[in-house]
N, C-alpha and C positions, 0 to 999 in steps of 0.2 A: 504493500500500500504506500509506504514511504517513497519507494522508487518511482511509483506512478505519479505521485504528487510532485516530486522533484523534476521528473521528465516533463510534466505539464508546465511547471514554472519555467523550466529551461526553454521550452518551445515558445512560451509567451514572451520571454525576455529576448529571444532571438528575433521574433517577429517585430517587437518594439524597436529593437536596435536597427533592424533592416528598414522599417518605416521611418525612423528618425533620420537615418543616414540619407535616404532618398529625399525626404523633405528638406533636409539641410542642403543637399546638393542643388535642388531646384531653387531654393532661396538664394544661395550664393551665386548661382548662374544668372538669376534675374537681377540681383544687385549689381553684378558686374556689367550686365547689359545696360542697366539704367545709367551707370557711371560712364560707360562708353558713349551713350547718347545724351550726356549732359543734363540729366534730370535735376531739377531744382531741389534744394535741401528739403523743403516741406514735403515733396513727393517721396523722397527717400525715407523720411521719418514716418510718414503715414503708411508707406508700404511695409516697413518693419512692424509697425503697430498692428496693421491688419493681418499680416501673415503670421506673426508670432503670437499675438495676444487675442485678437478679435475674431479671427476666421472661424474657428471651431464653434464659438459661441453663437455667431450669426447663423451658421448652418443648423445648429441644434434648435435654436428658437423658431426657425421658419421651416423646419424639415417637413412637418405635416402639410403645410400649405404648398410646399414644393411638390409633394406627391399629388395633391389635388390638381395642380396645374398640369403635371405630366399626364395624368389620366384624362384631363380635358383635351390636351393636345392629341391624344390617341384618336379622338373623334374627328379630327381635322385631316387635311391632306398635306402632310409634311414629309418630304423626302429626306430632310436633314434636321437634326436638333443641335444647333450651335448656340442656343440661347438659354435653355432651362437651367443650366448650371449657374447662371447669373441671378436667378430669381431671388434667392435669400438676400443678396446684397441690395437688390432693387427694393425689396420689401422693407428692409431696414431704412433705406433713404426715404421711401414713401411715408413710412410711419414718422420719421423725424420731421418731415415737412407737412405732414397731414394731407398729402395729396389725395387720399381716398375720399375726403370730405369737402374738397374745393372744386370750383369750376376751373378746370385746367385747360390751357391751350398748349398742346404738345406738337412737336415737329420731329419727324424721323427721317434722316437721310440714309437711305438704303433699307429696304423693307423685305426683300427676297420673297418668301412665301407667307410672311405676315405673322410669324410666331410671337415676336416681340410686340408687334402692333396689337395682336389679340390680347396679349397679357396686359398691356397698358389700358386698353379700353374696357377690359373686364375688371381690373383692379381699381381703376378710377372711373366710376360710373357717371361722373359729371364732366368728364373730359371730352374735348374734341381733339382729333389727331389729324395732322397733315402728313401724308406719306409721300416721299419723293424717291423715285427710282426709275431707271431706264428699263428694268426687268430684262436686261440683256447680259447681266453678269459683269464681273470685273476681270482683270488680267488672269487671276487664278482659276476662273470658271470657264474660260474659252475652250470650246470643244466638248463640254459636258452635255450629255443627253438631256438633262433636266431643264436646260435653258428653254426648251420648247414649251415647258409646262408651268414655269414658276409664276407667271402673271395670272394664268387661269387658276392656279392653286391659291394664290393670294386672294383673289376675289371670292372664291368658295369659302376660304377660311374666315374671311371678314364679313360674310354676308349677313350675319346676325347683328352686327354692330355698324352696318354701313351708314346708318343715319347720323353717326357722329364722326364719320371718316371723310376726308378729302384726299383724293388721289391725284398726284401730279406725275405724269409720265414724261420724264426727261432728265437731264443732268442736273446736279445741284447748282452748277454754274448758271444754267438757264432759269432755274427756279428763283434764285436770289436776284436775278435781273428783273423778274416780273413781280417779285414779292413787294407788297406795299411797304414803304419806308417806315410807317408807324405800326406795322404788324409785329407784335411782341409775343414771346412764348414763355411759359413757366417752366417747361421741360423740353430739352432738346437731346436727341440721341443721334450720334454720328457713327454710322456704320456703312459708309458708301465705299468709294474707291479707297484702296489701302496704300496707294502710291503716295509718298510723302508730300509731293507738291499739292496733290488734290486734298489730302488731309489738312494741310495747313490752310488752304483757301477755305475749305468747309468750316474749319475752326474759327477763323477770323470773321467770316461772313455771319456764321450762326451766332457768335458772341454779340454781334451788333444787334441781333434780334432777340436776345435773351433779356428778360426782365431782371431788375435788381432783386436779389434773393432767389432768382431762378436757378435751376440745376441743369448742367450739361454733362452728359455721359459719353465717353469715347469708348468704342469697342476695340478689342484686339490690341491692347496697349503693348503686350509683349509678343505679338504676332510677328513672325519673321518668314518672309518668302523671297524677298529680293536679296541679292548677294551682298550689296553694300548696306551696312547698318543704317546709314542716313537716308536710304530710300524707303524704309519701313515706317509704320505709323508712330512708333515711340519717339523717334527723333523729331518728327514734325510737331507732335503734341508738346514735347519739351520746349521746342523753339517758341511755339505759341504761348506757353505758360511764362516763359521768360519775357516775351514781348508785353504780356499783360500783368506783369508783376504788380501786386498791390491792388488789383481789381478783382481778385477771386480768392476763395478759400478752398483748400483741398478737403473733400469729404471722405473719399476712400480710394484706395489703390489695391487692386488685385489683378485679375485678368483684364479688367477694365479700369478706367480712372474716372472719377466723378468730381466735379467742382461746383461751387456755388458762386455766382457773380455778386460781388459786394460793392463795386464801384462803377461809375460811368466813364466812358471814353470821351476823348476830345474835350476835356475840361481845360479851358484856357485860363492860365494864370496871368492876371493883370500885372503889368509892370508898375512899380511904385514911382 
């Protein structure tokens, strides 16, 4: 009996050690990547806090609701699930800003088949959402068979909430060209083209249309497909954050990064 208990404890210890080493390896790899891409200090601090301290707690608090949404998504027409892993972090943000009980104007750059869109309109029953997408895919999607179906799937998946949905088919560049100057949003999710030039333009343009105390979430912060580090989203987002230093507060950093706008742009300082 003693041998069985010791063997069980040994196995648990080995599993813990293996999991800890893997987690530490991922953490150090991501920290190194952030440093190479010149992440501002507040981002590094928040990433450390989220990864080491808050991550497990957030997943635990919202685990049951995550399962509810996963079951809901099974009723839709989704060929990929690139979003549901972010739901606990989004729910924490929504609770923090009480988005579920407010009339929210939301903007999504890059909607694909609408999983994140459906989540937003379901979780925020008073929200209106504008979805911007070409439904033609980005660099990483070219040649994929699913491209022929993603727009049709999007419309099917969002059919039950279409009364609170505006669909703009085109690039984010063209959308911001026609978007009214005074159109402001409480929540903006950026998940369009992942090429750094496009990410930076989306970030700057979207920030202009974000309300004070509004929230902007960038997807795929650690995502790497292009050979040069500076061609990937992380470098573009970090450049944007440095440009807007003092105008935002970092809310969370994990696979995505979320910020709150706290200051206006183009504030002219009068000469004495």
